[in-house]
C-alpha positions, 0 to 999 in steps of 0.5 A, spaced: 277 387 819 273 383 815 266 381 817 262 375 815 255 374 818 249 370 816 243 372 820 240 365 819 246 361 822 244 361 830 239 357 833 234 362 836 233 365 829 232 358 826 227 357 831 223 363 830 224 363 823 220 356 823 213 358 824 213 365 821 210 367 815 213 369 808 212 377 809 214 376 817 221 372 815 222 378 810 221 383 816 225 380 821 231 379 816 231 386 814 231 388 821 237 384 823 240 387 817 239 394 819 242 393 826 248 389 823 249 395 818 248 400 824 252 397 829 258 395 824 258 399 818 255 407 820 258 407 827 264 411 827 267 407 832 267 400 828 269 403 821 272 399 816 277 402 811 274 401 804 277 402 798 278 399 791 285 397 791 284 390 791 279 390 786 284 395 781 289 389 782 285 384 781 282 387 774 289 391 772 285 397 772 290 403 771 290 410 774 289 414 768 286 411 761 283 416 756 278 414 752 279 413 744 280 420 741 274 418 736 269 417 741 266 424 741 266 425 734 259 426 731 258 425 724 251 431 723 247 431 717 245 437 714 237 438 715 233 436 709 230 441 706 224 442 701 228 446 696 230 439 692 222 437 692 220 445 689 225 445 684 223 438 681 217 440 681 218 446 678 222 443 673 218 438 671 212 443 669 218 447 665 219 441 661 211 440 660 211 447 658 217 447 653 214 440 650 207 444 649 211 450 646 214 445 641 208 442 639 205 449 638 211 451 634 210 444 630 203 445 628 205 452 626 210 450 621 206 444 618 200 449 617 204 451 611 203 445 606 207 448 601 213 448 605 219 444 603 221 442 610 214 439 612 215 431 614 212 427 609 206 422 610 207 415 613 204 409 612 202 405 619 206 398 617 204 392 622 209 387 622 206 380 623 213 376 624 210 371 629 208 364 625 202 363 630 199 371 629 201 370 621 196 363 622 191 366 625 191 372 620 190 367 614 184 364 617 181 370 618 183 373 612 181 367 607 178 362 612 179 356 607 179 348 610 187 349 608 188 355 611 184 353 618 188 346 617 195 349 617 193 355 622 191 349 627 197 345 625 201 351 627 197 352 634 198 345 635 205 344 634 206 351 638 203 348 644 207 341 643 213 346 643 211 349 649 210 344 653 216 340 652 220 346 653 217 347 660 218 339 661 225 339 659 227 346 662 224 343 669 228 337 668 234 341 667 233 345 674 232 339 677 238 336 675 242 342 676 239 343 683 241 335 686 248 336 683 248 343 687 246 339 693 252 334 692 257 340 691 255 344 697 255 337 701 262 336 699 264 343 700 261 343 707 265 337 709 272 339 707 271 346 710 270 342 717 277 340 716 279 348 715 275 351 720 278 345 725 285 348 723 283 355 724 280 353 731 285 349 733 290 355 731 287 359 736 287 355 741 295 354 740 296 361 740 292 362 747 297 357 750 303 360 747 301 366 749 299 363 756 306 360 757 310 366 754 306 371 758 307 366 765 314 366 764 315 373 763 311 376 769 313 370 773 320 374 774 317 379 777 312 375 782 317 370 784 323 371 789 328 372 784 331 378 782 327 382 777 329 385 771 330 392 770 322 394 768 325 400 764 328 396 760 322 392 758 319 393 751 315 390 747 313 392 739 307 390 737 304 392 730 308 398 729 307 401 736 312 401 741 310 399 748 315 401 754 315 404 761 307 404 760 307 409 754 305 408 747 310 411 742 307 411 735 312 410 729 310 417 725 310 414 718 313 420 714 313 417 707 305 417 707 305 424 705 310 423 700 306 417 697 300 421 696 304 427 693 307 423 688 300 420 687 296 427 686 302 429 682 301 423 677 294 423 677 294 430 675 300 429 670 296 424 667 289 428 666 293 433 663 297 428 658 290 425 656 287 432 655 292 434 650 292 427 647 285 428 646 285 435 644 290 433 638 286 427 636 280 431 635 284 437 632 287 431 627 280 428 626 277 435 624 282 436 619 281 429 616 273 431 616 275 437 613 279 434 607 273 429 606 268 435 605 273 438 600 274 432 596 266 432 596 266 439 594 270 438 588 267 431 586 260 436 586 264 441 581 266 435 577 259 432 576 257 439 574 262 440 569 261 433 566 254 431 567 250 430 560 242 428 559 244 421 558 247 421 565 241 425 569 238 420 573 245 417 576 248 424 577 242 426 581 243 420 586 250 422 586 249 429 587 244 428 593 249 423 597 255 428 595 250 434 598 249 431 604 256 429 605 259 436 604 254 439 608 252 444 603 248 449 605 242 451 601 245 457 597 251 452 595 246 447 593 242 452 589 249 455 586 251 448 584 244 446 581 244 452 577 251 451 573 248 444 570 247 443 563 240 441 564 233 444 562 230 449 567 224 445 569 229 439 570 233 443 574 227 446 578 224 439 580 231 437 582 232 443 586 226 442 590 227 435 591 235 436 593 232 441 598 227 437 602 230 434 608 226 427 608 226 422 602 220 418 600 220 411 602 219 405 597 212 403 596 213 396 596 216 397 603 212 403 606 206 403 602 203 408 598 205 414 603 197 415 605 196 415 613 192 408 612 194 401 616 198 396 611 200 389 613 206 385 611 209 379 613 216 377 615 217 370 618 223 367 621 220 361 624 220 353 624 213 353 624 212 357 618 215 351 614 209 346 617 204 351 615 207 351 608 207 343 608 199 343 611 198 348 605 200 343 600 201 336 603 203 333 596 209 337 595 215 333 598 220 338 598 216 342 604 215 336 607 222 335 608 224 342 609 219 342 615 222 335 618 229 338 617 229 344 620 224 342 625 228 336 628 235 341 627 231 346 632 229 341 637 236 338 636 239 344 637 235 346 643 236 340 646 243 340 646 243 347 648 239 345 654 245 339 656 250 344 655 248 349 659 246 344 665 253 341 665 256 348 664 252 350 671 254 344 674 261 345 672 262 352 674 259 350 681 263 345 682 270 349 680 267 355 685 266 350 691 274 348 689 276 356 689 272 357 695 276 351 699 282 354 697 281 361 699 278 358 706 284 354 706 289 360 704 285 364 710 287 360 715 293 363 716 290 370 715 285 369 720 290 366 725 295 372 724 288 377 725 286 373 732 294 374 734 294 381 733 287 383 736 289 378 742 296 382 743 292 389 742 287 387 748 293 384 753 299 389 751 296 395 755 295 390 761 302 388 760 304 396 760 300 397 766 304 391 770 310 394 768 308 401 771 306 398 777 313 394 778 316 401 777 313 404 782 315 398 787 308 395 788 309 389 793 309 382 790 303 380 792 299 385 789 303 384 783 301 376 783 294 378 783 295 383 777 299 377 774 294 372 775 288 376 772 292 378 766 293 370 764 286 369 766 285 375 761 289 372 755 285 365 756 278 368 757 278 375 754 277 377 747 277 376 741 274 369 743 276 363 739 269 362 737 268 369 733 
């Protein structure tokens, strides 16, 4: 029995409600509602059969559907400990302690001035390679009118070059940005058509599925003799559906593929390891042969050296001792057989046993711990400096204008080339994006279709299951209607 009521429909209630306050109306309604509930629902003599059969048919709810197996999987992370922090702190302090021990050891070694392994003194060389720095250095070192004029000219040219570079760099960025905006607009215009294809394709998939499933389900709802539900079977995504059971095809070849891949990887590692060891052994033999040849050359020089070839033989022997990795005893033994005077052999022995060489004074100073300056300028502004120092020299003038002009033209050409390159790259990237999105339309439609099938197929299986149980056609029609509604409005959605 179905009861439908509204406490505001009778005239008496309307008359009573007309002049009542809001709280009085609420109390009046609650009282009437309580009376109806007590009389028609809680009263045992007027019990209504309550169940969810209609709801189950409307929503196509199965009797027993298990949750996904991976639902209760939990990834637990190990509790973080302060052990790594403690280890890091101890390690840092240990490194500091080792470093201080190294300093102490070095100080002890260097405390012996007669030791041959002691590092030589070095001059602190300050390089002035920037033309502006060199000009300022000259103005401070020798503030004559010419150096001040030349230095001021270099600074002025530097400022002009900086401002010009800033302007043209900004102009290039603005031009590239405008071209990029045009490219993006054209890209979005082209993507509209592609997105329309995808949107229309999804709509067509839904319409096609509605047509197909409507014909299929209608055979069990209409008065025509339905097909045997046990013979109905649908295949989707490698899963076979039939009699409301999912039969997953076992991929037996997967394990074999993984085994073959692992075996191939292991074999490759072993093979490459063997090849590496073979190459190392061959390289070791080559190095050994080279060192033996160096030792033979040392023996040959020791036999043939004469007072006339002493200086040349010294340089050659130093090189050969290093290449042959001769020990101290081997060096002393080789020098002792030289046909030189004892003082020359003693001096050469001390020089050969040193681990370092003395630098040339023209490049590194005199070896004392003092500061020295040198300049190595590779800058177009250096030619302006030279020209301003000697304006009468036409060669300096031509050299300045030629190199400065070539530098400006080269930078401008590079700037233009970079701008054109960036714009062309953006154009090609936009075309590539359009082609990619066009190719992805079919992929997106297949993805949409497969997900739609995955959402609908369990409902179809439940429908067949209820058919097999002999459910009345009226209830089957409710299920069929809701399946079609799910196809039309259910996930995945057209706009996703």
